[in-house]
C-alpha positions in Angstrom: 28.7 36.9 -24.0 28.6 36.8 -20.8 32.0 36.3 -18.9 32.3 33.4 -17.3 29.1 32.1 -18.9 30.2 31.0 -22.5 29.4 27.4 -23.9 30.6 26.2 -27.0 29.3 22.5 -28.5 29.2 20.7 -31.5 26.3 18.6 -32.2 23.6 17.4 -34.5 20.3 18.9 -34.3 17.6 16.2 -32.5 14.2 17.5 -34.0 13.1 20.4 -36.5 14.1 23.6 -35.2 10.7 24.9 -34.0 9.8 29.2 -34.9 7.2 31.1 -32.5 6.7 34.6 -31.8 6.2 36.4 -28.1 3.4 38.5 -27.8 5.9 41.4 -28.7 6.2 40.0 -32.2 10.0 39.0 -31.3 11.0 35.6 -33.1 11.8 32.4 -31.1 13.6 29.0 -32.2 14.0 25.8 -30.0 15.7 22.8 -31.0 16.8 19.6 -29.2 21.2 19.1 -29.9 22.6 15.8 -29.5 26.6 15.9 -28.5 28.5 12.7 -28.8 32.2 12.0 -27.0 33.8 9.2 -28.4 36.6 7.5 -26.9 38.9 4.2 -26.7 38.1 2.4 -23.3 42.2 1.6 -22.4 41.2 -1.8 -20.6 39.0 -3.1 -23.6 40.5 -1.3 -26.4 36.9 -1.3 -27.5 35.5 2.4 -28.6 32.9 4.0 -26.1 30.4 6.5 -27.0 28.7 9.6 -24.8 25.7 11.1 -25.6 24.4 14.7 -23.7 21.1 16.2 -24.9 20.5 20.2 -24.9 17.3 22.3 -25.4 19.1 25.3 -27.8 16.9 29.0 -28.2 17.7 31.4 -30.6 16.3 34.9 -30.8 15.2 37.4 -33.0 16.7 37.1 -37.0 18.9 34.3 -36.4 15.6 32.4 -35.1 14.4 33.2 -38.3 17.2 32.2 -40.7 18.0 29.1 -38.5 14.5 28.0 -39.2 15.0 28.3 -42.9 18.4 27.0 -42.9 18.9 24.0 -40.6 16.5 20.9 -40.7 16.9 17.9 -37.9 19.8 15.9 -38.5 22.4 18.7 -39.1 25.9 18.9 -37.4 26.3 22.2 -36.2 28.7 24.8 -34.2 26.5 26.6 -30.8 28.1 29.9 -29.3 26.2 30.8 -26.3 25.5 30.8 -22.5 23.5 28.9 -19.9 20.5 29.5 -18.8 18.3 27.7 -15.9 14.7 27.8 -16.2 12.7 27.3 -13.3 8.6 26.2 -12.7 6.4 24.8 -10.9 4.0 21.8 -12.5 0.0 21.9 -12.0 0.3 19.3 -9.2 3.1 21.5 -7.4 6.4 20.2 -7.7 9.3 22.2 -9.1 11.2 21.6 -11.8 14.1 23.7 -13.1 16.1 22.4 -16.9 19.8 24.5 -18.0 19.1 25.4 -21.8 21.5 26.9 -24.0 21.1 30.7 -25.3 22.3 30.8 -28.3 24.8 33.9 -29.5 25.7 32.2 -32.8 24.4 28.9 -35.0 26.1 28.0 -38.0 26.5 24.5 -40.4 29.2 22.8 -39.2 31.7 22.1 -42.4 33.7 19.1 -41.4 31.5 16.6 -43.6 29.1 19.4 -45.5 29.5 22.1 -47.4 26.6 25.2 -47.1 25.5 28.3 -49.2 25.5 31.3 -47.9 22.8 34.1 -48.9 23.4 37.4 -46.8 19.5 38.6 -45.4 19.3 42.7 -45.8 19.0 44.2 -42.5 15.8 45.0 -40.8 17.4 48.2 -39.3 18.5 49.9 -42.2 21.9 49.3 -41.3 23.7 48.6 -45.0 27.0 47.6 -42.6 27.8 44.5 -44.9 28.0 46.5 -48.5 29.2 50.1 -47.5 27.1 51.8 -50.1 26.5 49.5 -52.1 23.1 47.1 -52.4 23.5 43.4 -51.8 22.9 41.3 -54.4 19.6 39.0 -54.9 20.3 35.5 -54.9 19.1 33.9 -58.4 16.0 31.6 -58.1 16.9 28.3 -58.6 16.9 26.7 -61.9 13.7 24.0 -62.1 15.4 20.4 -62.0 13.5 19.6 -65.3 12.4 20.8 -68.4 9.3 22.6 -68.7 7.6 20.0 -71.7 8.4 17.3 -68.8 6.3 15.9 -65.7 8.2 16.5 -62.8 7.3 13.0 -61.5 
């Protein structure tokens, strides 16, 4: 991460992560993140809340893993950097927005559990297991008997 430009946020995914590919074939995923801040108003003794919304972008293998693993509504921890994009509309108006470019995205385990399955490294690096091959995940058992109708 760039020195002086790091951000760490915890929030809920607000829309299904969308996976696209650049013309060169790099995977990129985008999703929305809602970050809530809650505090007790000392004058009214009532709880107040403020929600901030962020667009998050993830690249390459992380993008593909994210789309497969983290649906809308999942509470996640995002580490990354802020990035400002600028463009001009068809009407000639100038627009800009600040988004988070993720270096890491992980499910929050505060109110949920997760099952981690390591993927094969695409660059041939076997750094996860040294000389040992990684075990393949077992297929899920069906939730019903073969003789039963699944409805």
